[in-house]
C-alpha positions in Angstrom: 58.4 37.5 -12.4 61.0 35.8 -10.2 59.7 33.2 -7.7 62.2 34.2 -5.0 64.6 37.1 -4.7 67.3 37.6 -2.1 69.0 41.0 -1.9 72.1 41.6 0.2 71.3 39.1 2.9 73.7 39.2 5.9 73.8 37.3 9.1 76.3 37.1 12.0 76.2 35.0 15.2 78.0 36.5 18.2 80.1 38.7 15.9 81.0 35.8 13.6 79.8 36.5 10.0 77.9 33.6 8.6 76.4 35.2 5.4 78.0 38.2 3.8 75.8 40.0 1.2 74.0 37.1 -0.5 72.1 37.9 -3.7 70.1 35.2 -5.6 67.1 35.0 -7.9 65.1 31.7 -8.2 62.5 31.2 -11.0 59.0 29.9 -10.2 58.9 26.1 -10.0 62.7 25.9 -10.2 64.5 23.2 -8.1 67.6 24.8 -6.5 70.2 22.9 -4.4 72.3 24.8 -1.9 75.5 22.8 -1.8 78.6 23.5 0.4 80.6 22.3 3.3 79.4 22.4 6.9 79.5 26.0 8.2 79.3 27.6 4.8 75.9 29.3 5.6 73.6 27.3 3.4 71.3 26.1 6.2 71.3 29.5 7.8 70.1 31.1 4.6 67.3 28.4 4.3 66.2 29.2 7.8 66.1 33.0 7.0 63.9 32.3 4.0 61.6 30.2 6.3 61.5 32.8 9.0 63.2 30.6 11.6 66.2 33.0 11.7 66.2 36.8 11.2 68.7 38.4 8.8 70.8 41.3 10.1 70.4 43.0 6.7 68.9 42.4 3.3 65.5 41.5 1.8 63.6 38.2 1.0 61.0 38.6 -1.7 58.6 35.9 -2.8 56.5 36.4 -5.9 56.9 40.2 -5.6 56.0 40.4 -1.9 58.6 41.1 0.8 58.3 38.2 3.3 61.3 38.7 5.7 59.1 41.0 7.8 56.3 38.4 8.1 55.9 35.5 10.6 56.8 32.0 9.2 53.2 31.0 8.8 52.3 33.9 6.6 55.2 33.5 4.1 53.8 31.0 1.8 56.7 28.5 2.3 56.8 25.1 3.9 59.9 23.5 5.4 60.8 19.8 5.6 63.3 19.2 8.4 66.2 16.7 8.4 64.8 14.9 11.5 61.2 14.7 10.2 59.7 16.4 13.3 56.7 14.2 13.4 54.5 13.9 16.5 54.9 10.3 17.7 51.5 10.1 19.4 49.6 11.2 16.3 48.7 9.1 13.2 50.1 10.1 9.8 46.7 11.7 9.0 46.8 13.7 12.2 50.3 14.8 11.6 49.5 16.0 8.2 46.3 17.8 9.4 47.9 19.5 12.5 49.1 22.7 10.8 45.8 23.1 8.8 43.7 22.7 12.0 45.8 25.4 13.7 45.1 27.6 10.6 41.4 26.9 11.1 41.0 25.3 7.7 37.5 23.5 7.5 37.6 19.8 8.1 36.2 18.8 4.6 39.0 20.8 3.0 41.6 19.3 5.3 40.4 15.8 4.4 40.6 16.6 0.7 44.1 18.1 0.9 45.4 15.0 2.8 43.9 12.6 0.3 45.4 14.5 -2.6 48.9 14.6 -0.9 48.7 10.9 0.1 47.9 10.0 -3.5 50.8 12.0 -4.9 53.2 10.5 -2.3 51.7 7.0 -2.5 51.2 6.8 1.3 47.4 6.2 1.3 47.8 2.9 3.2 49.9 4.6 5.9 47.4 7.3 7.0 46.2 5.5 10.1 49.7 4.4 11.3 51.9 6.1 13.9 55.4 7.3 13.0 57.0 4.6 15.1 55.4 2.0 12.7 57.0 3.6 9.6 60.4 3.1 8.0 62.7 6.1 7.6 61.8 6.6 4.0 58.1 6.5 4.8 58.5 9.0 7.6 60.3 11.3 5.2 57.4 11.1 2.8 55.0 11.9 5.6 57.1 15.0 6.5 56.9 16.0 2.8 53.2 15.4 2.8 52.7 17.6 5.8 54.4 20.4 3.7 52.4 19.6 0.5 49.0 20.0 2.2 49.8 23.7 2.9 50.0 24.3 -0.8 53.1 26.5 -0.4 54.6 28.7 -3.1 58.1 27.4 -2.1 59.3 24.1 -0.5 62.4 24.3 1.7 64.1 20.9 2.3 66.9 20.8 4.9 69.1 17.8 4.1 66.0 15.6 3.6 67.9 12.4 2.8 70.8 12.5 5.2 69.2 10.2 7.8 68.5 7.4 5.3 70.8 4.5 4.6 72.5 4.4 1.2 70.0 2.2 -0.7 67.0 4.1 0.7 68.6 7.4 0.0 69.0 6.4 -3.7 65.3 5.3 -3.9 64.0 8.4 -2.1 66.1 10.6 -4.4 64.3 9.1 -7.4 61.0 9.7 -5.6 61.9 13.3 -5.0 62.8 13.8 -8.7 59.4 12.4 -9.7 57.5 14.3 -7.0 58.8 17.7 -8.1 57.1 17.1 -11.5 53.7 16.8 -9.7 54.0 19.8 -7.4 53.3 23.3 -8.6 55.9 25.1 -6.4 59.6 25.9 -6.3 62.0 23.8 -4.3 65.2 24.8 -2.4 67.1 21.9 -1.0 70.1 22.2 1.3 72.6 19.3 0.9 76.2 18.4 1.4 75.8 15.5 -1.0 76.9 16.5 -4.5 75.2 13.5 -6.1 71.8 14.7 -4.7 72.5 18.2 -6.0 73.6 17.0 -9.5 70.7 14.6 -9.8 67.8 16.7 -8.6 68.6 20.4 -9.2 67.9 22.6 -12.1 70.6 24.8 -10.8 73.2 24.4 -8.0 74.2 27.2 -5.6 77.7 26.5 -4.3 78.5 28.1 -0.9 81.8 28.7 0.9 83.3 31.2 3.2 80.0 33.1 3.8 79.3 33.7 0.1 77.9 32.2 -3.0 80.8 30.9 -5.1 78.8 29.9 -8.2 75.3 29.5 -9.5 74.8 27.3 -12.6 73.2 24.1 -13.9 74.8 20.9 -12.6 77.0 20.1 -15.6 78.1 23.7 -16.0 79.3 23.6 -12.3 81.2 20.4 -13.1 82.6 21.4 -16.5 83.2 25.1 -15.9 83.9 25.7 -12.2 84.2 29.3 -11.3 87.2 28.9 -9.1 89.5 26.3 -7.4 87.1 25.8 -4.5 84.2 24.7 -6.8 86.6 22.6 -8.9 87.8 20.7 -5.9 84.4 20.5 -4.1 82.3 19.3 -7.0 83.4 16.0 -8.5 84.3 12.7 -6.9 87.2 12.2 -6.7 88.2 15.9 -6.7 89.8 17.6 -9.6 93.6 17.5 -9.5 95.0 21.0 -9.5 98.7 21.3 -10.3 101.0 24.4 -10.3 102.6 25.0 -13.6 104.3 27.6 -15.8 102.5 29.2 -18.7 104.6 29.0 -21.8 105.1 31.9 -24.2 103.2 31.9 -27.4 99.8 32.8 -28.9 96.7 30.8 -29.7 96.0 28.0 -27.1 97.8 28.1 -23.8 100.5 25.5 -23.0 101.5 24.7 -19.5 104.8 23.1 -18.3 104.3 20.9 -15.2 106.9 20.6 -12.4 108.1 17.2 -13.8 108.8 18.8 -17.2 105.6 17.5 -19.0 104.1 19.9 -21.4 100.2 20.2 -21.6 98.7 21.8 -24.7 95.3 23.1 -23.6 92.3 24.2 -25.6 92.0 27.5 -23.7 92.8 30.7 -25.5 96.1 32.4 -24.4 94.3 35.7 -24.7 92.5 36.8 -21.5 94.7 34.7 -19.1 96.2 36.6 -16.2 99.7 38.1 -16.7 102.7 36.2 -15.5 103.9 32.7 -16.1 102.5 31.1 -12.8 99.2 29.2 -13.4 97.4 26.2 -12.1 96.1 23.5 -14.3 93.0 21.4 -13.4 92.5 17.9 -14.5 89.5 15.6 -13.9 90.4 11.9 -13.5 88.6 11.0 -16.8 91.0 13.3 -18.7 94.1 11.5 -17.3 94.3 7.9 -18.5 96.8 5.1 -17.7 98.5 4.3 -21.0 98.3 0.9 -22.7 100.5 -0.7 -25.3 100.9 1.7 -28.2 99.8 4.8 -26.4 102.1 7.8 -26.2 102.5 8.9 -22.6 102.4 12.6 -21.7 104.3 11.8 -18.5 105.1 9.0 -16.0 104.1 8.5 -12.4 104.4 6.1 -9.5 101.2 4.4 -8.3 100.3 5.0 -4.7 96.8 3.4 -4.6 94.4 1.7 -7.0 90.7 2.1 -6.1 88.7 -0.6 -8.0 85.1 0.4 -8.7 83.9 -2.3 -11.0 83.5 -0.7 -14.4 86.6 1.5 -13.9 89.5 1.9 -11.6 90.9 5.1 -10.1 94.7 5.3 -9.9 96.2 7.7 -7.3 99.8 8.4 -8.3 102.7 10.8 -7.9 104.6 12.6 -10.6 108.4 12.7 -10.6 108.4 15.9 -8.6 106.1 14.5 -5.9 102.9 16.1 -7.2 99.8 14.0 -6.6 97.5 13.2 -9.5 94.4 11.0 -10.0 94.0 9.0 -13.2 91.4 6.6 -14.6 91.9 3.1 -15.9 89.7 0.2 -16.9 88.0 -2.0 -14.4 90.5 -4.7 -15.2 93.5 -2.4 -14.5 96.7 -4.3 -13.8 98.3 -1.3 -12.0 99.6 -2.0 -8.5 101.0 0.2 -5.7 104.7 1.0 -6.5 104.3 0.5 -10.3 105.7 3.1 -12.7 103.0 3.9 -15.2 102.6 6.2 -18.2 99.8 8.8 -18.1 98.2 10.2 -21.2 96.7 13.7 -20.4 93.9 15.1 -22.5 95.0 18.8 -22.6 91.8 19.7 -24.5 89.8 18.9 -21.3 92.1 20.8 -18.9 91.1 23.8 -16.9 93.3 26.8 -15.9 93.2 28.8 -12.7 94.8 32.1 -11.9 96.6 33.1 -8.7 93.3 34.3 -7.2 91.7 30.9 -8.0 89.5 32.2 -10.9 88.8 29.6 -13.5 89.5 29.8 -17.2 88.0 27.3 -19.6 87.7 26.4 -23.3 84.9 28.5 -24.8 82.9 25.5 -26.0 83.1 23.5 -22.7 
């Protein structure tokens, strides 16, 4: 049985469509990340599941029971907000107990639930402190603890790490990964940070333009993007997508770039859309700056070199002005204005039709 099912969920605000027929099935105990740009509908969908927004159409079903007609407290879900939403005048213990007291849970049971959650989150020593005495990471753990004590069937996390600094975000990300192994419930996390989604999620749901663009495990999203939006959105830096001409022939597709370079791909010619116009997608790691003895696929002029320590990213322009991103070693000698050779791994290339649909090698 599915943990969560969404059927035809639609929502508009003042005549502006925000969600347009969303369908999704989430397995029990699965960790799902909603990933997409601002305004893509991911947070609105999370709030509809929580009961903080009402869908205009569609159904929300949790463990076989329709919940979109129920008040938030009866849905079996717990939400952790971006801004913690802790009561500043209450201790950590009182914050975690607040919802249980309102639900008239007996005090001995409340105490036991708080102790269990504090142990899981390693915040036992913080129970008598006020939120103002805690760091941002500690406050986030308290907010998660307040959700855990409710023993929900589903946790909903609304950008839980966005208010933390970079170092604390990384540490809390690791803590979240460890925590989900100790909690017997599914998790849906909204984020705009692809590193969080790629690290934590069993599957990523990519949103754009009111709809789901792709649902897949993290590396499938990266290596087999459904369309040009997903290809550009997932991956840092973004995939280079270049117009080209599909060459005649059978077997694997070959694409001629605007500067004349020929890319032999590992994608079957069969099944590609008719016509010669096509776009080819290249991740930076499949475009390498040539060294002595390498045979270059094409040449380019360096615009910028981004030095990242163990590797360098080289932003360049082909002869026809097309921008391309390549990878080089951390000790790259490339400089702005240099003419460099690029060796393109055609076997790692992706192809996209005129409508943006992605085509990939079968074993990718």
